[in-house]
C-alpha positions in Angstrom: 68.0 185.8 137.2 67.5 182.2 138.4 70.0 182.5 141.2 68.6 185.8 142.4 64.9 184.6 142.3 66.1 181.6 144.5 67.1 184.1 147.2 64.0 186.1 147.5 61.1 184.7 149.4 58.0 183.7 147.1 55.0 186.1 147.4 51.4 185.0 146.8 49.1 187.7 145.9 45.5 186.6 146.4 42.2 188.4 145.0 39.0 187.9 146.4 35.9 189.2 144.6 32.2 188.6 144.0 30.4 190.3 141.0 33.0 193.1 140.8 33.0 193.6 137.2 33.9 197.4 137.4 36.8 196.8 139.8 38.4 193.3 139.1 40.2 194.4 135.8 42.4 197.4 137.2 43.2 194.8 140.3 44.4 192.1 138.1 46.5 194.4 136.0 48.0 196.0 139.0 49.0 192.6 139.9 50.5 191.0 136.8 52.5 194.2 136.0 54.8 193.7 139.4 58.3 193.5 138.5 59.0 191.1 141.7 60.6 187.9 140.1 59.4 185.2 142.6 55.4 185.7 142.7 52.4 183.6 142.3 48.8 185.0 141.6 45.5 183.3 142.7 42.0 184.6 142.1 39.1 183.5 144.5 35.7 184.4 142.8 32.4 183.7 144.8 30.6 182.6 142.1 29.8 186.0 140.2 27.2 186.3 137.9 27.6 190.1 136.6 30.5 189.4 133.9 33.5 189.3 136.6 34.3 185.9 135.4 34.7 186.8 131.9 37.2 189.4 132.8 39.2 186.8 134.7 39.1 184.5 131.8 41.0 186.9 129.6 43.8 186.9 131.8 44.1 183.1 132.7 47.7 183.0 131.0 48.7 185.4 133.6 47.4 183.7 136.9 48.8 180.7 138.8 45.1 179.7 139.3 41.7 180.8 140.0 38.4 179.2 141.0 35.0 180.6 141.0 32.5 178.9 143.7 30.1 180.1 146.2 31.7 180.9 149.7 30.8 182.1 153.2 32.0 185.6 152.6 35.3 187.6 151.8 37.2 186.0 154.9 36.1 182.5 154.0 37.1 183.1 150.5 40.5 184.5 151.7 40.9 181.2 153.9 40.4 179.4 150.5 43.2 181.3 149.2 45.6 180.6 151.8 45.0 177.0 151.3 46.2 177.3 147.8 49.0 179.3 148.3 52.5 178.0 148.0 54.3 181.4 148.9 56.4 182.2 151.9 54.5 185.4 152.2 51.0 186.2 151.5 49.3 189.3 150.3 45.6 190.0 149.9 44.7 192.5 146.8 41.1 192.4 146.8 38.9 193.6 144.1 38.9 197.3 144.0 42.2 197.5 145.6 45.6 198.0 143.6 49.1 198.1 144.0 50.3 201.7 144.0 53.2 200.8 141.2 54.7 198.0 139.5 57.8 198.4 142.0 55.6 198.1 144.9 56.2 194.4 146.1 59.9 194.6 145.2 60.2 198.0 147.2 58.6 196.4 150.1 60.3 193.0 150.4 63.6 194.6 150.3 63.3 196.7 153.1 62.4 193.7 155.2 64.6 190.9 156.8 62.3 188.0 157.2 59.9 189.2 159.7 56.3 187.6 160.0 54.5 190.7 159.0 55.9 193.1 156.5 53.6 196.3 156.4 53.8 199.3 154.1 51.8 202.4 153.5 48.4 202.8 151.8 47.2 205.5 149.8 43.5 206.1 150.0 41.6 205.8 146.6 41.0 208.9 144.9 42.8 210.9 147.7 46.3 212.1 148.7 45.8 210.8 152.2 48.1 208.0 153.3 47.3 205.4 155.9 50.9 204.7 157.9 51.5 201.3 159.4 51.7 201.8 163.2 55.7 202.1 164.6 57.7 199.2 165.3 57.9 200.0 168.9 54.1 200.5 169.3 52.3 200.1 172.7 49.1 198.2 173.2 47.1 201.7 173.7 48.2 202.0 170.1 47.0 199.1 168.7 43.8 198.1 170.9 41.4 200.0 169.1 42.1 199.3 165.4 43.9 201.2 162.4 47.4 199.3 163.2 48.1 198.4 159.7 46.5 198.2 156.2 45.8 194.9 155.0 46.2 195.4 151.5 49.8 196.8 152.3 50.7 193.7 154.2 52.7 190.8 153.6 52.1 188.1 156.0 54.3 184.8 156.5 52.0 181.5 155.4 52.9 180.0 158.8 51.2 182.7 160.5 48.1 182.2 158.5 48.1 178.4 158.7 44.6 178.4 160.8 43.1 181.1 158.4 40.9 184.2 159.5 38.0 183.9 162.1 35.1 184.3 159.8 32.9 185.1 162.6 34.7 188.5 162.7 33.2 189.5 159.3 34.5 192.8 159.2 37.6 192.9 161.1 39.3 189.5 160.9 42.4 190.9 159.6 42.8 193.1 162.2 42.1 190.6 164.8 44.9 188.3 163.3 47.4 190.9 163.5 46.6 191.8 167.5 46.7 187.9 168.3 49.8 186.9 166.3 51.9 190.1 166.8 51.0 191.3 170.2 49.8 188.4 171.9 52.1 185.7 170.4 55.0 187.8 169.5 55.3 187.4 166.0 58.0 189.7 164.4 56.6 193.0 162.7 58.4 195.3 160.2 56.6 198.8 159.1 58.6 199.7 155.7 58.8 203.3 154.0 57.2 202.8 150.7 53.5 203.0 149.5 52.4 199.5 148.7 48.6 199.7 147.7 45.9 202.2 146.8 42.9 201.3 149.0 39.2 201.1 148.3 37.6 202.9 151.1 34.4 201.4 150.0 34.9 198.1 151.5 32.9 196.4 154.5 34.6 198.6 157.3 33.3 201.8 155.7 29.7 200.5 155.1 27.0 202.4 157.0 26.6 201.0 160.6 29.7 199.2 160.2 31.2 200.9 163.1 28.8 199.1 165.9 29.9 195.7 164.5 33.4 196.4 164.5 33.6 197.7 168.2 31.3 194.5 169.0 33.8 192.1 167.2 36.9 193.9 168.7 35.4 193.6 172.4 34.7 190.1 171.9 38.2 189.3 170.9 39.7 191.5 173.5 37.2 189.8 176.4 39.0 186.3 175.2 42.3 187.8 176.1 41.7 189.8 179.4 39.7 189.5 182.8 36.6 191.9 182.4 38.1 194.3 185.0 41.3 194.7 183.1 39.4 195.1 179.7 37.2 197.7 181.4 40.6 200.0 182.2 41.8 199.4 178.6 38.4 200.6 177.2 38.6 203.8 179.5 41.2 205.3 177.3 39.7 208.5 176.4 39.1 209.1 172.6 41.1 212.4 172.9 44.2 210.7 174.6 43.6 207.9 171.6 43.8 210.3 168.9 47.0 212.0 170.5 48.6 208.7 170.5 47.4 208.0 166.5 49.0 211.2 165.6 52.2 210.5 167.1 52.4 207.3 165.4 51.6 208.8 162.1 53.9 211.7 162.3 56.8 209.6 163.4 56.2 207.4 160.3 55.2 210.4 158.1 58.6 212.2 158.7 60.5 209.1 157.7 58.5 208.5 154.6 59.2 212.2 153.5 62.8 212.0 154.0 62.7 208.8 151.4 60.2 210.7 148.8 61.1 214.3 148.9 
């Protein structure tokens, strides 16, 4: 077993939470039940006062380490976790989200070949709906408007995360990191055909009035990459055409997934 573990990439799972007494235990249990042998688990609490820390205390023997202190928001807390992580890959399974099964990490990593981004499928919480990762040979039109990959179902090389997330992009810093690293800096990417996470849809990006902030943050990022006239052409892509692109990408991966599970 020790020899086999030595050949596997080490995965650091990081859970970020704040006043999450109703959700934190299910998240912790889903992580510590993983059968993947080369795993560390880090919990970053933002100074909770609702009993979350009491629950974390119950599981200290199963955690690699944990801290509880104020932060500047979710991505700041995630950056703290990155600094503490020692794994080859990092996964963020934040409070309210869970792994789909005890085999989730093992199944995803076994389908990879050392890529920088390994991304599986997410099942939406309390639903049968699936969030499928974008196909491997995607076009820019398919990823420039978001929704390409689910963060909770992603395993990202720590070297890719060395500079952390841009905390000024308070809602979609994870999406913008994918664009920056995979699209603009050619980091390698592998979508895998297994369900990794159960995704809590009540997160920041799904809050009322979040869509305007998301569009503003996405446009600011794209403006840093393209001249204004080029960006204008990109953003003229009609919604109807964009939905066609999305459907094609999702149907492509859904057919592959069904062959595996049915």
